[in-house]
C-alpha positions as CSV (number, residue, x, y, z in Angstrom):
1,M,57.6,61.3,81.6
2,F,55.4,59.7,78.9
3,Q,53.1,62.2,77.1
4,G,50.1,60.1,77.9
5,H,50.7,60.3,81.6
6,K,51.5,64.0,81.4
7,Q,48.3,64.8,79.4
8,R,46.1,62.9,81.9
9,A,47.9,64.7,84.8
10,V,47.2,68.1,83.1
11,L,43.5,67.2,82.7
12,I,43.3,66.3,86.4
13,L,44.9,69.6,87.4
14,T,42.5,71.4,85.1
15,A,39.6,69.7,86.8
16,V,40.9,70.5,90.3
17,D,41.4,74.1,89.4
18,S,37.8,74.3,88.1
19,I,36.6,73.0,91.5
20,V,38.8,75.5,93.3
21,A,37.5,78.4,91.1
22,A,33.9,77.3,91.6
23,A,34.5,77.3,95.4
24,A,36.1,80.7,95.3
25,F,33.2,82.0,93.2
26,E,30.6,80.7,95.6
27,F,32.5,82.0,98.7
28,A,32.8,85.5,97.0
29,Y,29.1,85.5,96.1
30,R,27.9,84.5,99.5
31,T,30.2,87.1,101.1
32,R,29.0,89.9,98.9
33,T,25.3,89.1,99.3
34,A,25.8,88.9,103.1
35,L,27.1,92.5,103.2
36,P,24.6,95.2,104.1
37,M,24.6,97.0,100.7
38,S,21.5,98.3,99.0
39,E,22.3,98.0,95.3
40,F,20.9,95.0,93.4
41,F,23.4,92.2,92.9
42,L,23.7,89.5,90.2
43,G,20.5,87.6,89.3
44,S,20.5,83.9,88.6
45,T,21.1,84.2,84.8
46,A,23.8,86.8,85.1
47,K,25.4,84.8,87.9
48,T,25.6,81.7,85.7
49,V,27.2,83.6,82.8
50,V,29.8,85.2,85.1
51,F,30.4,81.9,86.7
52,V,31.1,80.2,83.4
53,A,33.3,83.1,82.3
54,A,35.3,82.9,85.6
55,L,36.0,79.2,85.1
56,V,37.1,79.7,81.5
57,A,39.4,82.6,82.5
58,V,41.0,80.6,85.3
59,V,41.5,77.4,83.3
60,G,42.4,79.3,80.2
61,A,45.1,81.2,82.1
62,G,46.5,78.0,83.4
63,R,46.6,76.3,80.0
64,G,47.6,79.4,78.0
65,T,50.6,80.2,80.2
66,G,51.7,76.5,80.4
67,I,51.4,76.4,84.1
68,Y,49.8,73.0,84.3
69,S,52.6,71.4,82.4
70,R,55.2,73.1,84.6
71,L,53.4,72.2,87.8
72,I,54.0,68.5,87.4
73,G,57.2,67.7,89.3
74,A,57.8,71.4,90.1
75,S,59.3,72.5,93.4
76,Q,56.9,74.1,95.9
77,P,58.3,77.7,95.5
78,R,58.0,77.4,91.7
79,A,54.4,76.0,92.0
80,L,53.4,78.9,94.3
81,V,54.9,81.5,92.0
82,D,53.1,80.0,89.0
83,T,49.9,80.0,91.0
84,L,50.0,83.7,91.5
85,R,50.9,84.2,87.8
86,Q,47.8,82.2,86.9
87,T,45.5,84.4,89.1
88,A,47.1,87.5,87.7
89,A,46.5,86.4,84.1
90,A,42.9,85.3,84.8
91,A,41.9,88.7,86.3
92,P,42.3,90.8,83.1
93,A,40.8,88.0,81.0
94,L,37.6,87.9,83.0
95,L,37.4,91.7,83.2
96,A,37.8,92.0,79.4
97,F,35.1,89.4,78.9
98,L,32.7,91.2,81.2
99,Y,33.4,94.5,79.4
100,L,32.7,93.0,76.0
101,L,29.5,91.3,77.3
102,N,28.2,94.7,78.5
103,F,25.8,93.5,81.2
104,D,22.7,95.7,81.9
105,V,23.4,94.9,85.6
106,P,27.0,95.8,86.4
107,V,29.1,93.2,88.2
108,S,30.2,94.4,91.6
109,R,33.9,95.3,91.8
110,L,33.9,94.2,95.4
111,F,32.6,90.8,94.3
112,L,35.4,90.5,91.7
113,A,38.0,91.5,94.3
114,L,36.7,88.9,96.7
115,F,36.6,86.3,94.0
116,F,40.3,86.7,93.0
117,G,41.3,87.0,96.6
118,Y,39.6,83.7,97.5
119,L,40.9,82.2,94.3
120,A,44.5,83.1,95.1
121,A,44.2,81.8,98.7
122,L,42.6,78.5,97.8
123,Q,45.0,77.8,94.9
124,V,48.0,78.6,97.1
125,M,46.6,76.2,99.7
126,Q,46.1,73.5,97.1
127,R,49.5,73.9,95.5
128,A,51.2,74.0,99.0
129,L,49.8,70.5,99.5
130,V,51.1,69.4,96.2
131,G,53.2,66.6,97.8
132,R,50.2,65.0,99.3
133,F,48.2,65.6,96.2
134,Q,50.6,63.7,94.0
135,G,49.4,60.4,95.4
136,V,45.8,61.3,94.7
137,L,46.8,62.4,91.2
138,R,48.6,59.1,90.6
139,R,45.5,57.1,91.5
140,A,43.2,59.3,89.5
141,I,45.1,59.0,86.3
142,G,45.0,55.2,86.4
143,T,46.8,52.2,87.7
144,E,50.5,52.0,88.1
145,T,52.6,51.5,84.9
146,S,55.3,48.9,85.4
147,V,58.3,49.5,83.0
148,V,61.2,47.3,82.0
149,L,64.2,49.2,80.5
150,V,66.5,47.5,78.0
151,G,69.8,49.2,77.2
152,D,73.6,49.0,77.3
153,S,75.0,52.4,78.0
154,E,75.1,55.4,80.3
155,K,72.0,56.7,78.3
156,A,70.0,53.8,79.6
157,V,71.0,54.7,83.2
158,D,70.0,58.3,82.6
159,M,66.7,57.1,81.3
160,A,66.2,54.9,84.3
161,R,66.7,58.0,86.6
162,E,64.1,59.9,84.6
163,L,61.7,57.0,85.0
164,E,62.3,56.9,88.8
165,L,61.5,60.6,89.0
166,S,58.2,59.9,87.3
167,G,57.1,57.6,90.2
168,Q,54.7,60.3,91.4
169,L,52.6,59.8,88.3
170,G,52.5,56.0,88.7
171,I,55.4,55.0,86.5
172,R,57.4,52.3,88.3
173,L,60.7,51.0,87.0
174,L,60.5,47.3,87.4
175,A,63.9,46.2,86.1
176,I,66.9,47.2,84.0
177,I,68.2,44.7,81.4
178,D,71.7,44.9,80.0
179,C,71.6,43.8,76.3
180,G,75.3,43.6,75.5
181,T,78.2,45.7,76.7
182,G,77.9,45.3,80.4
183,M,76.6,48.2,82.6
184,G,77.7,46.6,85.8
185,R,75.7,44.6,88.4
186,E,73.5,47.4,89.8
187,A,72.3,50.9,89.0
188,R,72.3,53.5,91.8
189,L,69.1,55.6,91.3
190,G,66.9,56.8,94.2
191,R,67.3,53.1,95.1
192,T,69.7,50.4,94.2
193,L,68.4,48.3,91.3
194,P,70.0,45.1,90.1
195,I,70.9,45.0,86.4
196,R,69.6,41.8,84.7
197,Q,70.5,40.1,81.4
198,L,68.6,39.9,78.2
199,D,67.9,36.2,78.8
200,D,65.8,37.2,81.8
201,L,63.3,39.1,79.7
202,P,61.0,36.1,78.9
203,G,60.7,35.3,82.6
204,L,59.9,38.9,83.5
205,L,57.2,39.1,80.9
206,T,55.7,35.7,82.1
207,D,56.1,36.1,85.9
208,Q,55.4,39.8,86.5
209,A,52.9,42.4,85.4
210,V,54.9,44.3,82.8
211,D,53.0,47.1,81.1
212,E,55.8,48.5,78.9
213,V,59.3,47.8,77.7
214,V,61.6,50.7,76.8
215,F,64.6,50.1,74.5
216,V,67.5,52.6,74.9
217,V,69.9,51.2,72.3
218,S,71.8,52.3,69.2
219,G,70.5,52.1,65.7
220,E,72.8,49.2,64.9
221,Q,71.4,47.1,67.7
222,L,67.8,47.3,66.7
223,Q,68.2,44.5,64.1
224,Q,69.9,42.3,66.8
225,L,67.0,42.8,69.1
226,R,64.3,41.7,66.7
227,S,63.5,38.6,68.7
228,A,63.1,40.7,71.9
229,F,60.6,43.0,70.0
230,A,58.8,39.9,68.7
231,L,58.6,38.5,72.3
232,C,57.0,41.7,73.6
233,D,54.5,41.7,70.7
234,N,53.6,38.1,71.5
235,H,52.9,39.0,75.1
236,G,51.0,42.1,74.0
237,V,53.3,44.4,75.9
238,K,53.7,48.0,74.7
239,T,57.3,48.8,73.5
240,R,59.0,52.1,73.1
241,V,62.3,52.9,71.4
242,R,64.4,55.9,72.3
243,A,65.1,57.4,68.9
244,D,67.9,59.8,69.6
245,F,70.3,58.0,67.3
246,F,68.9,59.9,64.3
247,P,70.7,63.1,63.3
248,H,67.7,65.3,63.9
249,V,68.8,67.8,66.5
250,H,65.7,69.9,66.9
251,S,63.0,67.8,65.3
252,R,59.9,66.4,67.0
253,V,59.3,62.7,66.3
254,D,55.9,61.2,65.5
255,F,54.8,57.7,64.3
256,D,52.6,57.5,61.2
257,R,51.6,55.1,58.5
258,F,51.3,55.2,54.8
259,G,49.2,52.3,53.8
260,D,50.8,49.3,55.6
261,W,54.2,50.9,55.9
262,P,55.1,52.3,59.3
263,L,56.9,55.7,59.2
264,L,58.9,57.7,61.8
265,T,58.2,61.4,61.1
266,F,60.7,64.1,62.0
267,S,59.3,67.6,61.9
268,I,61.1,70.8,62.8
269,A,58.0,72.9,62.2
270,P,54.7,72.8,64.2
271,A,52.8,69.7,63.1
272,D,49.6,69.8,65.3
273,E,47.0,69.7,62.5
274,F,44.1,70.7,64.7
275,R,45.8,73.8,66.1
276,L,47.1,74.7,62.6
277,M,43.5,74.4,61.3
278,L,42.4,76.7,64.1
279,K,45.1,79.2,63.2
280,R,44.0,79.1,59.5
281,G,40.4,79.5,60.4
282,F,41.2,82.5,62.5
283,D,43.2,84.0,59.7
284,A,40.5,83.5,57.1
285,A,37.7,84.8,59.3
286,F,39.5,88.0,60.5
287,A,41.0,88.7,57.1
288,A,37.5,88.7,55.6
289,L,36.3,91.0,58.4
290,G,39.3,93.2,57.9
291,L,38.8,93.6,54.2
292,V,35.2,94.5,54.8
293,G,35.9,96.8,57.7
294,L,38.8,98.6,56.0
295,C,37.0,98.9,52.6
296,L,36.4,102.6,52.8
297,P,39.7,103.5,54.5
298,M,41.6,101.5,51.8
299,L,39.6,103.3,49.1
300,L,40.7,106.7,50.6
301,V,44.3,105.5,50.7
302,A,44.1,104.3,47.1
303,L,42.8,107.7,46.0
304,L,45.5,109.5,48.0
305,V,48.3,107.3,46.4
306,K,46.9,107.8,42.9
307,A,46.5,111.6,43.4
308,T,50.0,112.3,44.8
309,S,52.3,110.2,42.5
310,N,52.4,108.6,39.1
311,G,52.0,104.8,38.9
312,P,49.7,102.0,40.0
313,V,48.0,102.1,43.4
314,L,49.2,98.6,44.3
315,F,52.7,97.3,44.3
316,K,52.9,93.6,43.5
317,Q,56.1,91.6,44.3
318,R,57.0,87.9,44.2
319,R,57.6,86.6,47.7
320,C,58.5,83.2,49.2
321,G,55.7,81.6,51.2
322,L,55.3,78.3,53.1
323,N,58.2,76.0,52.3
324,G,59.4,78.4,49.5
325,R,56.2,78.5,47.5
326,L,56.1,81.7,45.4
327,F,53.2,84.1,45.6
328,D,52.3,87.7,44.7
329,C,52.4,89.9,47.8
330,Y,50.4,93.1,47.6
331,K,51.0,96.5,49.2
332,F,49.9,100.0,48.6
333,R,52.7,101.6,46.5
334,S,54.8,103.8,48.8
335,M,57.7,104.5,46.4
336,V,58.0,106.2,43.1
337,E,56.9,104.3,40.1
338,D,60.4,103.2,38.9
339,A,61.7,102.4,42.4
340,E,63.0,98.9,41.5
341,A,65.0,100.3,38.5
342,K,66.6,102.9,40.8
343,R,67.6,100.4,43.5
344,A,71.2,100.2,42.1
345,E,71.5,103.9,42.6
346,V,70.8,103.7,46.4
347,E,72.5,100.3,47.2
348,H,75.3,102.2,49.0
349,L,72.7,103.6,51.5
350,N,71.6,100.2,52.7
351,E,71.7,100.1,56.5
352,K,71.3,96.3,57.0
353,D,73.6,93.4,56.9
354,G,73.0,90.1,55.1
355,P,70.4,89.9,52.3
356,A,68.1,92.5,53.9
357,F,67.8,95.9,52.2
358,K,66.5,98.8,54.4
359,I,67.1,102.5,54.2
360,R,65.8,104.7,57.0
361,D,65.2,107.8,54.7
362,D,64.9,106.0,51.4
363,P,64.9,108.8,48.7
364,R,62.5,106.7,46.6
365,L,59.7,107.0,49.1
366,T,56.9,109.4,48.2
367,P,55.6,111.8,51.0
368,V,52.4,109.8,51.4
369,G,54.4,106.5,51.2
370,R,56.6,107.6,54.1
371,F,53.5,107.9,56.3
372,L,52.0,104.6,55.0
373,R,55.3,102.8,55.8
374,R,55.6,104.2,59.3
375,F,52.2,103.0,60.4
376,S,52.1,99.9,58.2
377,V,49.1,101.1,56.3
378,D,50.8,100.0,53.1
379,E,50.4,96.4,54.2
380,W,46.6,96.5,54.4
381,P,46.2,94.8,51.0
382,Q,48.0,91.8,52.4
383,F,44.7,90.9,54.1
384,W,43.9,89.5,50.7
385,N,47.0,87.3,50.8
386,V,45.9,86.1,54.3
387,L,42.4,85.3,53.0
388,R,43.9,83.3,50.1
389,G,46.0,81.3,52.5
390,E,49.4,82.6,51.2
391,M,50.1,84.4,54.4
392,S,49.0,84.4,58.1
393,F,48.4,87.2,60.6
394,V,51.4,86.0,62.5
395,G,54.5,84.4,61.1
396,P,58.0,85.2,59.7
397,R,57.8,88.1,57.2
398,P,57.8,87.0,53.6
399,A,61.2,87.2,51.9
400,T,61.9,87.8,48.2
401,P,63.4,85.0,46.2
402,S,66.7,87.0,45.8
403,E,67.0,87.2,49.6
404,V,66.3,83.5,50.1
405,E,69.0,82.7,47.6
406,Q,71.5,84.3,49.9
407,Y,70.3,82.5,53.1
408,E,72.7,80.3,55.0
409,T,71.4,76.8,55.4
410,W,70.2,77.3,59.0
411,Q,68.2,80.4,57.9
412,R,66.1,78.5,55.4
413,R,64.2,76.9,58.3
414,R,62.2,80.1,58.6
415,L,60.4,79.1,55.4
416,R,58.7,76.1,57.3
417,M,56.0,78.4,58.7
418,R,53.5,80.4,56.7
419,P,54.7,84.0,56.4
420,G,52.8,86.6,58.4
421,L,51.8,90.3,58.6
422,T,53.5,90.6,62.0
423,C,56.2,88.5,63.7
424,L,58.2,88.2,66.9
425,W,60.9,90.7,65.9
426,A,58.2,93.2,64.8
427,V,57.3,93.7,68.4
428,R,60.9,93.6,69.7
429,G,62.4,96.4,67.6
430,R,61.1,96.0,64.0
431,D,63.6,97.5,61.5
432,R,66.1,98.6,64.1
433,L,67.2,95.0,64.5
434,E,70.0,93.3,62.5
435,F,69.3,90.6,60.0
436,D,70.6,87.7,62.1
437,D,68.4,88.9,64.9
438,W,65.4,88.6,62.6
439,M,66.4,85.1,61.7
440,Q,67.0,84.0,65.3
441,M,63.6,85.4,66.4
442,D,61.8,83.8,63.5
443,L,63.3,80.4,64.5
444,E,62.5,81.1,68.1
445,Y,58.8,81.7,67.0
446,I,58.7,78.4,65.0
447,D,60.3,76.4,67.8
448,N,57.9,77.8,70.5
449,W,54.8,78.3,68.3
450,S,51.4,78.1,70.0
451,L,48.0,79.9,69.5
452,S,48.6,81.8,72.7
453,L,52.0,83.1,71.4
454,D,50.2,84.3,68.2
455,L,47.7,86.1,70.4
456,K,50.5,87.8,72.4
457,I,52.3,88.9,69.3
458,L,49.1,90.3,67.8
459,V,48.3,92.2,71.0
460,R,51.8,93.7,71.3
461,S,51.8,94.6,67.6
462,V,48.9,97.0,67.9
463,P,50.6,99.6,70.1
464,A,53.9,99.1,68.1
465,V,52.1,99.9,64.8
466,L,50.0,102.8,66.2
467,A,53.2,104.4,67.6
468,G,55.1,103.8,64.4
469,R,58.1,102.6,66.4
470,G,61.1,101.2,64.5
471,A,59.5,101.1,61.1
472,Y,61.2,102.4,57.9
């Protein structure tokens, strides 16, 4: 479906869930206050705060897990399963918030149990009626959108089927126009729709309420259809072009302008500037807090490194950052002073394939350095790299220029995201994984990046680091 329709549908689903959560909250509150229990229950101020927190937890769980997007057009069993997943995710989120808030008046555990019980029941009822709800949803997101599809291949028929399936959201396929090669007389979709000719387009735009025209044609045909595009412009009709004829297999496509020049933008990396700014703001704020909070521990580590081996406290190494930009990456020194010069002596001990160089019991490690490596204490100075914007808390680990020189072409795509302190493979096995597994997981992270994914990786990184699992 069109993204505009999908976004409006998600907003409606969010609003409906807010209403359901509010009803569940009120039912639970009234049930709890009606019970003959002596202890004092929530006052008006506390009730308001808990109510707002409950709404945020429920809606946040729905949006954070992507349930609202999946719900549109989902089968009823899938919708019901996602409903229970949303409730299960909202419960710990609300409990964590209440714990951090530290109310003077404790929130009744019975009340919380009632709230989540009512919430699950009401949401299941709502989602069970999703078929009837779709009509209400379609009317809520606006009037019906009438679409004319122009094409000349099987791709056009496939697109027509997709449009037919989006009828629940108010997208109505008005006509299919064959612009050249002959698709036959009719298309068998959910209904049988006659296929018309390009000469019929002016009459359709004049005689019927056409909201949009979608062109599913090859790149070579675009020039031949200039008069059709001009006709749509003169009528003020929105036009769309299916742009799958460009050789960008994984890229997202956006339209932009530079001055008066229109540009199609293909991006393989995340391009949502607002969410990337939020990520950068989080990085800068928590890196600053981390440097302040770890000031004394880092001083003790520095003294320990200095007292137990010769050489500088910090180890500085050139690494490749966002899009290959070089920067100095800082770590507490965990090896002997001349470790780089001795690398040739231990090359035969390398346990990794590809450009990676890892040795489980590297003889160049100092006794203190072995401990620092195992629990990632040696990487604390990289908070400074995060503060400077050279790194992020979550992202592919920064590679050395010599490693990048050995990358295969497909592996260079991992440079399109700011490198991080932790990453996807760091919580799935760390150094026990093979080099290609690292690369595949880094690309998986880039392709599926979201703020919620960053949060999941950070949460899972804490026990992995504390346990020292898989690091060497």
